[in-house]
N, C-alpha and C positions, 0 to 999 in steps of 0.2 A: 727121735731126734740122732741127726749124723754124728758126728766126731767134731764139727764144724759147728754145732749148735743149732741146726736149719733142721725145722719139722718135716719130717718125711709129706711129700703132697702138694707143699706150699707151695704158691705159685712165685718164681721168680721176680725178683725187684724190677723196675722198668725205669728207663730215663728218657727223655727226649734229646733225639739224636738227630740233628739238622743233616741234611743230605743234598745230593746235587740229583736235580730230576731232568731230563729230557721228556718234552710235554709238546702235544699237539694243540695249535688253538683254532678253531673253526671259525669261518666268516661269521658267524653269528654269537661268539665268544666264549663256546664251550669248549675248557681244558679238558682234556685227556691224557695223563700220564702214559710215557710210552716206554720211559726206561728208569730204573733208580742206580745211580753211581754212590757207592759206597763212599768214605776218605782214603780207603788205600788202593781203590781202583777199581773194586770188582764192580762187575754190572750185572744188574737183575732186570730181565725184559718183565714188563707188566704183559702177560697174555689176556687179563679182561680186565674190565672194569666192572664191579657186580652192580655200585652203587654210589653216589656222591650227594652228600648233605650237609648243610652247616650243624656242626657237632662238636661238642666237648672232647676232651681226652680224657677219659677217668684214671688210665692209669700214670699219665705222667704230667697233667694238667695242660692249660691251653686249649686253646678254642679256634676253630677254624672251617675250612672246607674239608670234611671227611670223607678219602673215597676207599670203598670198600675194595680192594684188589686182588686177582690172583697171581701169584709168580710162581710158574711153573704148577704142583699140583698144591701150594700153600696157599689159605687165603688169609691176608692181614689188612691192616690201617696203613693208609698213608695219609697225611694229613698237608693242607696247604696254613699257614699261619700268615693270617689276614694282617699282624700288627709288624712283622717283622719281613712279611714278603717273602716267606721262604719255606720251604718244603721241611716235614720231621716225619721220623716213624719213631715207635713205642719199643724201643731197643732192648733187650736184655742185659742187665749187669751183670759184670763179672765177680 
């Protein structure tokens, strides 16, 4: 344990964080995220979509279309919440 009571090697907690996303919708209805915009204005370009499927977020709860994406060298998940009609990520909590 460290001085704040955290266990070494434990995964940081996650929270569902809703973000703005710039996406492209093709004529056949396929949605492809292009850019994630954080609430402080930072922008992250989605360099590649590796997979898309209906799935649950096991770390934060919620369900929807899960996109496995690459942002730079980092692979992560981006979700489209079917009920809220909004995008979210599994953000680390402080």
